[in-house]
Structures are given as structure tokens and as C-alpha cells.
TIRO-945422 format. One record per residue: residue in three letters; x, y, z of N, C-alpha, C, CB in turn. Coordinates in nm, 4 decimals. Glycine has a CB too. Layout:
<pts>
+------+----------+----------+----------+----------+----------+----------+----------+----------+----------+----------+----------+----------+
| resn |      n_X |      n_Y |      n_Z |     ca_X |     ca_Y |     ca_Z |      c_X |      c_Y |      c_Z |     cb_X |     cb_Y |     cb_Z |
+------+----------+----------+----------+----------+----------+----------+----------+----------+----------+----------+----------+----------+
|  Ala |        X |        Y |        Z |        X |        Y |        Z |        X |        Y |        Z |        X |        Y |        Z |
...
+------+----------+----------+----------+----------+----------+----------+----------+----------+----------+----------+----------+----------+
</pts>
This chain:
<pts>
+------+----------+----------+----------+----------+----------+----------+----------+----------+----------+----------+----------+----------+
| resn |      n_X |      n_Y |      n_Z |     ca_X |     ca_Y |     ca_Z |      c_X |      c_Y |      c_Z |     cb_X |     cb_Y |     cb_Z |
+------+----------+----------+----------+----------+----------+----------+----------+----------+----------+----------+----------+----------+
|  Met |  -0.3331 |  -0.5965 |  -0.6170 |  -0.3276 |  -0.6453 |  -0.4831 |  -0.3307 |  -0.5248 |  -0.3909 |  -0.2026 |  -0.7329 |  -0.4598 |
|  Gly |  -0.3709 |  -0.5457 |  -0.2682 |  -0.3775 |  -0.4349 |  -0.1753 |  -0.3427 |  -0.4750 |  -0.0335 |  -0.5135 |  -0.3745 |  -0.1783 |
|  His |  -0.3167 |  -0.3754 |   0.0453 |  -0.2904 |  -0.3965 |   0.1873 |  -0.3546 |  -0.2826 |   0.2634 |  -0.1372 |  -0.4053 |   0.2173 |
|  Tyr |  -0.4233 |  -0.3177 |   0.3712 |  -0.4961 |  -0.2204 |   0.4513 |  -0.4297 |  -0.2021 |   0.5869 |  -0.6417 |  -0.2635 |   0.4689 |
|  Gly |  -0.4216 |  -0.0783 |   0.6303 |  -0.3732 |  -0.0479 |   0.7638 |  -0.4915 |  -0.0363 |   0.8583 |  -0.2895 |   0.0818 |   0.7643 |
|  Ser |  -0.4707 |   0.0311 |   0.9709 |  -0.5770 |   0.0488 |   1.0691 |  -0.5679 |   0.1880 |   1.1294 |  -0.5689 |  -0.0590 |   1.1794 |
|  Lys |  -0.6736 |   0.2659 |   1.1115 |  -0.6780 |   0.3975 |   1.1749 |  -0.6845 |   0.3834 |   1.3259 |  -0.7981 |   0.4784 |   1.1239 |
|  Ala |  -0.7668 |   0.2909 |   1.3731 |  -0.7875 |   0.2738 |   1.5173 |  -0.6581 |   0.2346 |   1.5891 |  -0.8950 |   0.1679 |   1.5428 |
|  Arg |  -0.5808 |   0.1468 |   1.5275 |  -0.4552 |   0.1019 |   1.5897 |  -0.3336 |   0.1791 |   1.5409 |  -0.4343 |  -0.0451 |   1.5632 |
|  Arg |  -0.3570 |   0.2756 |   1.4507 |  -0.2495 |   0.3585 |   1.3937 |  -0.1399 |   0.2749 |   1.3275 |  -0.1880 |   0.4456 |   1.5025 |
|  Ile |  -0.1842 |   0.1780 |   1.2476 |  -0.0912 |   0.0918 |   1.1744 |  -0.1028 |   0.1261 |   1.0267 |  -0.1210 |  -0.0608 |   1.1999 |
|  Glu |   0.0053 |   0.1713 |   0.9672 |   0.0061 |   0.2028 |   0.8241 |   0.0179 |   0.0749 |   0.7428 |   0.1219 |   0.2993 |   0.7896 |
|  Pro |  -0.0373 |   0.0726 |   0.6214 |  -0.0248 |  -0.0445 |   0.5360 |   0.1178 |  -0.0580 |   0.4835 |  -0.1240 |  -0.0365 |   0.4195 |
|  Met |   0.1559 |  -0.1821 |   0.4556 |   0.2888 |  -0.2016 |   0.3965 |   0.2883 |  -0.1479 |   0.2546 |   0.3298 |  -0.3518 |   0.3982 |
|  Asn |   0.4039 |  -0.1136 |   0.2053 |   0.4185 |  -0.0667 |   0.0678 |   0.4162 |  -0.1894 |  -0.0229 |   0.5511 |   0.0167 |   0.0485 |
|  Ile |   0.2957 |  -0.2308 |  -0.0600 |   0.2777 |  -0.3558 |  -0.1339 |   0.3491 |  -0.3549 |  -0.2690 |   0.1300 |  -0.3824 |  -0.1547 |
|  Gly |   0.3565 |  -0.2399 |  -0.3340 |   0.4279 |  -0.2317 |  -0.4616 |   0.5758 |  -0.2623 |  -0.4452 |   0.4106 |  -0.0936 |  -0.5231 |
|  Glu |   0.6349 |  -0.2091 |  -0.3416 |   0.7769 |  -0.2337 |  -0.3146 |   0.8004 |  -0.3806 |  -0.2795 |   0.8267 |  -0.1431 |  -0.2002 |
|  Val |   0.7115 |  -0.4377 |  -0.2002 |   0.7246 |  -0.5786 |  -0.1620 |   0.7161 |  -0.6689 |  -0.2850 |   0.6156 |  -0.6174 |  -0.0598 |
|  Leu |   0.6162 |  -0.6452 |  -0.3692 |   0.6016 |  -0.7266 |  -0.4901 |   0.7227 |  -0.7117 |  -0.5819 |   0.4739 |  -0.6878 |  -0.5652 |
|  Asn |   0.7720 |  -0.5900 |  -0.5967 |   0.8903 |  -0.5655 |  -0.6787 |   1.0119 |  -0.6392 |  -0.6225 |   0.9189 |  -0.4149 |  -0.6875 |
|  Asp |   1.0278 |  -0.6376 |  -0.4916 |   1.1398 |  -0.7078 |  -0.4275 |   1.1349 |  -0.8582 |  -0.4541 |   1.1390 |  -0.6819 |  -0.2766 |
|  Tyr |   1.0130 |  -0.9133 |  -0.4708 |   0.9975 |  -1.0556 |  -0.5003 |   1.0040 |  -1.0846 |  -0.6503 |   0.8658 |  -1.1062 |  -0.4440 |
|  Gly |   1.0323 |  -0.9834 |  -0.7312 |   1.0517 |  -1.0035 |  -0.8737 |   0.9285 |  -0.9882 |  -0.9606 |   1.1065 |  -1.1354 |  -0.8949 |
|  Phe |   0.8178 |  -0.9431 |  -0.9042 |   0.6970 |  -0.9225 |  -0.9834 |   0.7044 |  -0.7876 |  -1.0552 |   0.5708 |  -0.9297 |  -0.8937 |
|  Pro |   0.6595 |  -0.7821 |  -1.1796 |   0.6633 |  -0.6568 |  -1.2564 |   0.5473 |  -0.5634 |  -1.2168 |   0.6574 |  -0.6872 |  -1.4083 |
|  Val |   0.5734 |  -0.4681 |  -1.1322 |   0.4712 |  -0.3757 |  -1.0856 |   0.4474 |  -0.2682 |  -1.1917 |   0.5122 |  -0.3116 |  -0.9505 |
|  Ala |   0.3221 |  -0.2586 |  -1.2376 |   0.2874 |  -0.1614 |  -1.3417 |   0.2451 |  -0.0276 |  -1.2828 |   0.1760 |  -0.2160 |  -1.4296 |
|  Gly |   0.1967 |  -0.0267 |  -1.1595 |   0.1528 |   0.0977 |  -1.0984 |   0.1112 |   0.0778 |  -0.9543 |   0.0389 |   0.1570 |  -1.1770 |
|  Thr |   0.0993 |   0.1873 |  -0.8831 |   0.0572 |   0.1840 |  -0.7435 |  -0.0399 |   0.2985 |  -0.7159 |   0.1795 |   0.1924 |  -0.6491 |
|  Met |  -0.1153 |   0.2844 |  -0.6079 |  -0.2084 |   0.3873 |  -0.5647 |  -0.2263 |   0.3728 |  -0.4141 |  -0.3456 |   0.3764 |  -0.6402 |
|  Gln |  -0.2515 |   0.4833 |  -0.3496 |  -0.2802 |   0.4797 |  -0.2067 |  -0.4036 |   0.5634 |  -0.1800 |  -0.1596 |   0.5306 |  -0.1234 |
|  Gly |  -0.4700 |   0.5353 |  -0.0680 |  -0.5927 |   0.6082 |  -0.0392 |  -0.6159 |   0.6258 |   0.1091 |  -0.7100 |   0.5379 |  -0.1003 |
|  Gly |  -0.6991 |   0.7221 |   0.1408 |  -0.7329 |   0.7507 |   0.2794 |  -0.6197 |   0.8202 |   0.3523 |  -0.7693 |   0.6234 |   0.3513 |
|  Lys |  -0.6489 |   0.8642 |   0.4718 |  -0.5460 |   0.9273 |   0.5550 |  -0.5619 |   0.8793 |   0.6980 |  -0.5547 |   1.0824 |   0.5479 |
|  Met |  -0.4498 |   0.8560 |   0.7632 |  -0.4520 |   0.8200 |   0.9041 |  -0.5060 |   0.9388 |   0.9832 |  -0.3099 |   0.7786 |   0.9543 |
|  Arg |  -0.5494 |   0.9156 |   1.1035 |  -0.6078 |   1.0216 |   1.1854 |  -0.5134 |   1.1393 |   1.2056 |  -0.6483 |   0.9664 |   1.3194 |
|  Asp |  -0.3841 |   1.1113 |   1.2136 |  -0.2865 |   1.2195 |   1.2322 |  -0.2319 |   1.2701 |   1.0986 |  -0.1710 |   1.1717 |   1.3206 |
|  His |  -0.2906 |   1.2216 |   0.9873 |  -0.2519 |   1.2592 |   0.8503 |  -0.1069 |   1.2224 |   0.8180 |  -0.2719 |   1.4089 |   0.8299 |
|  Ala |  -0.0519 |   1.1250 |   0.8899 |   0.0872 |   1.0849 |   0.8691 |   0.1058 |   0.9948 |   0.7472 |   0.1386 |   1.0144 |   0.9918 |
|  Gly |   0.0017 |   0.9293 |   0.7026 |   0.0178 |   0.8394 |   0.5895 |  -0.1151 |   0.7849 |   0.5433 |   0.1105 |   0.7259 |   0.6251 |
|  Pro |  -0.1128 |   0.6994 |   0.4398 |  -0.2356 |   0.6435 |   0.3853 |  -0.2895 |   0.5281 |   0.4705 |  -0.2118 |   0.5961 |   0.2432 |
|  Val |  -0.4162 |   0.4955 |   0.4491 |  -0.4785 |   0.3817 |   0.5162 |  -0.4705 |   0.2566 |   0.4298 |  -0.6246 |   0.4129 |   0.5504 |
|  Thr |  -0.4682 |   0.2753 |   0.2978 |  -0.4609 |   0.1626 |   0.2049 |  -0.3532 |   0.1873 |   0.0998 |  -0.5974 |   0.1390 |   0.1373 |
|  Arg |  -0.2963 |   0.0795 |   0.0517 |  -0.2010 |   0.0858 |  -0.0600 |  -0.2328 |  -0.0285 |  -0.1544 |  -0.0516 |   0.0781 |  -0.0101 |
|  Phe |  -0.2294 |  -0.0001 |  -0.2825 |  -0.2587 |  -0.0999 |  -0.3842 |  -0.1479 |  -0.0987 |  -0.4894 |  -0.3970 |  -0.0736 |  -0.4493 |
|  Ala |  -0.1313 |  -0.2113 |  -0.5555 |  -0.0366 |  -0.2236 |  -0.6670 |  -0.0968 |  -0.3167 |  -0.7694 |   0.1030 |  -0.2759 |  -0.6194 |
|  Trp |  -0.0685 |  -0.2915 |  -0.8955 |  -0.1123 |  -0.3831 |  -0.9987 |   0.0085 |  -0.4236 |  -1.0807 |  -0.2219 |  -0.3195 |  -1.0878 |
|  Leu |  -0.0019 |  -0.5426 |  -1.1371 |   0.1104 |  -0.6032 |  -1.2086 |   0.0900 |  -0.5949 |  -1.3584 |   0.1288 |  -0.7486 |  -1.1664 |
|  Ser |   0.2002 |  -0.5893 |  -1.4312 |   0.1918 |  -0.5913 |  -1.5777 |   0.1924 |  -0.7356 |  -1.6254 |   0.3093 |  -0.5116 |  -1.6421 |
|  Asn |   0.1408 |  -0.7567 |  -1.7444 |   0.1328 |  -0.8939 |  -1.8010 |   0.2639 |  -0.9334 |  -1.8602 |   0.0232 |  -0.9045 |  -1.9076 |
+------+----------+----------+----------+----------+----------+----------+----------+----------+----------+----------+----------+----------+
</pts>
């Protein structure tokens, strides 16, 4: 699963791995990509679940 932020509006993506874990889903790994214009954080965050 993934969540996208916005460079234009300077909105960082939510930490989808943490959210899924909080809801009881078994998160197997996470990844983030891109950089905001001010290099403060990622533009995308992804998480995958274990079976």
C-alpha cells in the first residue's frame, strides 16, 4: 500500500507502515521515495504486509 504527499502543497505523506501496524496489520517492510522541495522528507511512502 502507499500514500503520496504533494511537493506543490508541501504536504508529506502519512507513515502508512505505522498506520497499518497501529490497526493490527503485520507490516513486513516499508520504503519511501522522492524528496520534498526543501528536502525535509519523502514524497511517497509504501508498506507491504506479510502473509
